[in-house]
C-alpha positions as CSV (number, residue, x, y, z in Angstrom):
1,M,-198.8,194.1,80.5
2,D,-195.6,194.3,78.2
3,Y,-196.9,194.3,74.4
4,I,-198.5,197.9,74.9
5,S,-195.7,199.6,75.7
6,H,-193.8,198.2,73.3
7,L,-196.5,198.6,70.7
8,Q,-196.7,202.2,71.6
9,K,-192.9,203.1,70.2
10,D,-194.9,203.0,66.6
11,K,-196.5,206.7,67.2
12,R,-199.1,205.2,64.6
13,L,-200.3,202.0,66.4
14,S,-199.6,203.8,69.7
15,K,-202.9,206.0,68.3
16,I,-205.0,203.1,68.0
17,L,-204.2,200.9,70.2
18,G,-207.1,202.3,72.3
19,S,-207.5,200.5,76.5
20,E,-208.7,196.9,75.6
21,I,-205.9,194.2,76.2
22,H,-205.9,190.9,74.3
23,E,-205.4,187.6,75.3
24,L,-204.1,184.7,74.2
25,K,-205.0,181.3,74.3
26,L,-204.5,177.5,73.0
27,H,-206.7,175.5,71.5
28,K,-206.6,171.5,71.9
29,N,-207.0,169.7,68.9
30,I,-205.5,171.9,65.9
31,P,-206.3,169.4,62.7
32,L,-209.5,169.8,63.9
33,R,-209.6,173.3,64.0
34,L,-207.8,173.8,60.0
35,M,-210.6,171.6,59.1
36,A,-213.0,174.5,61.0
37,S,-211.4,177.3,59.1
38,I,-211.4,175.2,55.9
39,M,-215.5,175.0,56.6
40,S,-215.4,178.5,57.6
41,Q,-214.0,180.1,54.9
42,Q,-216.1,183.1,52.8
43,L,-219.0,182.3,54.9
44,S,-220.6,184.5,57.5
45,T,-219.2,183.7,61.4
46,K,-223.3,183.2,61.7
47,V,-223.2,180.4,58.8
48,A,-219.8,179.6,59.4
49,Q,-221.2,177.9,63.0
50,V,-224.6,176.0,62.0
51,I,-222.4,174.4,59.6
52,Y,-220.1,173.5,62.4
53,R,-222.9,172.6,65.0
54,R,-224.1,170.1,62.0
55,F,-220.1,168.7,61.6
56,L,-220.2,167.7,65.2
57,E,-223.1,166.2,64.9
58,L,-222.6,163.4,62.5
59,Y,-220.2,162.8,65.2
60,K,-223.0,163.1,68.3
61,G,-221.5,166.3,69.4
62,K,-218.1,164.6,70.0
63,E,-214.7,166.4,68.5
64,P,-214.0,163.5,66.2
65,K,-210.1,162.1,64.7
66,P,-209.1,162.7,60.7
67,K,-209.9,159.3,60.9
68,Q,-213.2,159.6,61.4
69,V,-213.5,162.3,59.0
70,L,-211.6,160.1,56.6
71,D,-214.0,157.3,57.2
72,T,-217.0,159.7,56.6
73,P,-219.4,159.4,53.5
74,F,-218.4,162.3,51.3
75,E,-222.2,162.9,50.8
76,Q,-222.7,162.8,54.9
77,L,-220.7,166.0,54.7
78,R,-222.1,167.9,51.6
79,G,-224.8,167.2,53.6
80,I,-224.0,169.6,56.4
81,G,-223.9,172.5,53.7
82,L,-221.0,171.6,52.5
83,S,-219.5,173.0,48.9
84,N,-217.6,169.5,47.2
85,A,-214.6,171.7,46.8
86,K,-214.7,172.6,51.3
87,V,-215.6,168.5,51.3
88,N,-212.2,167.3,49.9
89,Y,-210.3,170.3,51.2
90,V,-211.7,169.3,54.7
91,K,-211.1,165.2,53.6
92,N,-207.4,166.4,52.2
93,V,-206.3,168.2,55.4
94,A,-207.8,165.2,57.6
95,E,-205.5,162.4,55.4
96,F,-202.6,164.6,55.2
97,C,-202.6,164.6,59.5
98,I,-202.3,160.9,59.8
99,E,-200.3,161.0,56.6
100,H,-197.8,164.1,58.9
101,K,-199.4,162.1,62.2
102,I,-200.0,165.7,63.2
103,T,-200.6,166.3,66.4
104,D,-200.9,168.7,68.9
105,K,-197.5,168.2,70.3
106,K,-195.8,167.5,67.3
107,L,-197.5,171.3,65.8
108,L,-196.7,173.0,69.4
109,A,-193.1,171.7,69.0
110,M,-192.3,173.2,65.7
111,E,-191.6,177.1,65.0
112,N,-194.0,179.4,62.7
113,E,-192.6,179.5,59.6
114,E,-191.5,175.1,59.9
115,I,-195.6,175.5,60.3
116,I,-196.8,177.5,57.8
117,E,-194.4,175.7,55.2
118,L,-196.0,172.1,56.2
119,L,-199.9,173.2,56.3
120,T,-199.2,174.6,53.3
121,Q,-198.4,172.2,51.6
122,I,-202.3,170.4,51.7
123,K,-204.3,171.0,48.9
124,G,-207.0,173.8,50.4
125,V,-204.7,175.1,52.8
126,G,-202.8,178.6,51.8
127,R,-200.1,180.8,54.1
128,W,-202.8,182.9,55.3
129,T,-205.6,179.9,56.7
130,V,-202.0,179.0,58.6
131,E,-201.5,182.4,60.2
132,M,-205.3,182.6,61.3
133,L,-204.6,178.5,62.6
134,L,-201.1,180.4,64.5
135,M,-202.7,183.1,66.1
136,F,-205.9,181.9,66.9
137,T,-205.4,178.4,68.3
138,L,-202.0,177.9,68.7
139,G,-201.7,181.4,70.7
140,R,-198.5,182.6,68.7
141,E,-197.4,186.2,70.4
142,D,-195.5,186.8,66.9
143,V,-197.6,186.3,63.9
144,F,-198.2,189.1,60.9
145,A,-200.5,188.4,58.3
146,P,-199.8,191.1,55.3
147,D,-202.6,189.2,53.3
148,D,-205.4,189.7,55.3
149,L,-208.3,192.6,53.9
150,G,-209.2,193.7,57.3
151,I,-204.9,194.6,58.1
152,Q,-204.6,195.8,54.7
153,H,-207.8,198.1,55.1
154,A,-205.9,199.6,58.7
155,M,-202.7,200.2,57.3
156,I,-203.3,201.7,54.4
157,K,-206.0,203.7,56.9
158,A,-203.6,204.7,59.4
159,Y,-200.2,204.3,57.7
160,K,-201.6,206.6,54.5
161,L,-199.7,203.7,52.2
162,D,-200.2,203.6,48.5
163,N,-202.3,201.1,47.6
164,S,-202.1,201.4,43.5
165,D,-200.0,199.0,43.4
166,K,-200.2,195.7,45.6
167,K,-196.8,193.8,46.1
168,A,-195.4,197.1,47.5
169,L,-197.7,197.4,49.8
170,R,-197.5,193.8,51.2
171,E,-193.8,194.9,51.3
172,K,-194.2,197.9,53.2
173,M,-196.3,196.7,55.5
174,I,-194.7,193.6,56.6
175,K,-191.3,195.8,56.6
176,L,-193.9,197.9,59.4
177,S,-194.4,195.0,60.8
178,E,-190.7,194.0,61.7
179,K,-191.3,197.0,65.0
180,W,-193.6,195.3,66.0
181,S,-192.1,191.9,66.8
182,P,-191.9,189.9,69.3
183,Y,-196.0,190.8,69.9
184,R,-196.7,191.8,66.2
185,T,-200.6,188.9,66.4
186,Y,-201.5,191.7,69.3
187,A,-200.5,194.8,66.7
188,C,-203.0,192.9,64.2
189,L,-205.6,192.1,66.4
190,H,-205.8,196.1,67.7
191,L,-206.2,196.8,64.0
192,W,-208.9,194.6,63.8
193,K,-211.0,195.7,66.2
194,W,-209.7,199.7,65.0
195,K,-211.0,198.6,61.8
196,D,-214.0,196.9,63.3
197,N,-212.5,193.5,60.4
198,K,-212.9,190.7,62.8
199,P,-211.3,188.1,59.9
200,E,-213.2,186.7,58.0
201,P,-211.8,184.1,56.2
202,K,-211.8,184.1,52.4
């Protein structure tokens, strides 16, 4: 696979690449995946899965459309274990997707930064959330998440970076990641694996 030989040009990164080849997949129903990522924020993977399963049960196990989520009573969404804030954020996503006619087709035709700019307009959706969506739902190969704690810890360790100044650290990380382009997502996957820091939503 091309990306390994490209990333091996970075001597520090080449030491941690390992032999595993990562594959990115495209998942359908992107608006729903965005709602799911909001539901899972600050939760362990296990708890997030339970809540998402309960969420689907509200719709008889089928994936709901944004309109169905918007029409679901607030208390019913609270009842599956979501906080007030998360119910509001999930409904914000549903409303935004209806208003802006957000479909898989529309998002797939857009560039990464355009998607980030569009979706971070939604209250409760930050840049990091959209970066994870780009990587794990849209399967984009060239996404870097400098605000992810796992990536920060891995790069501080691998590149012996000074983390006393957060802003300077972020800039340094972005600079280092430029040479991984157009395969920055794969570099992130290997950094997480190396640190064993699977992305845990904030």
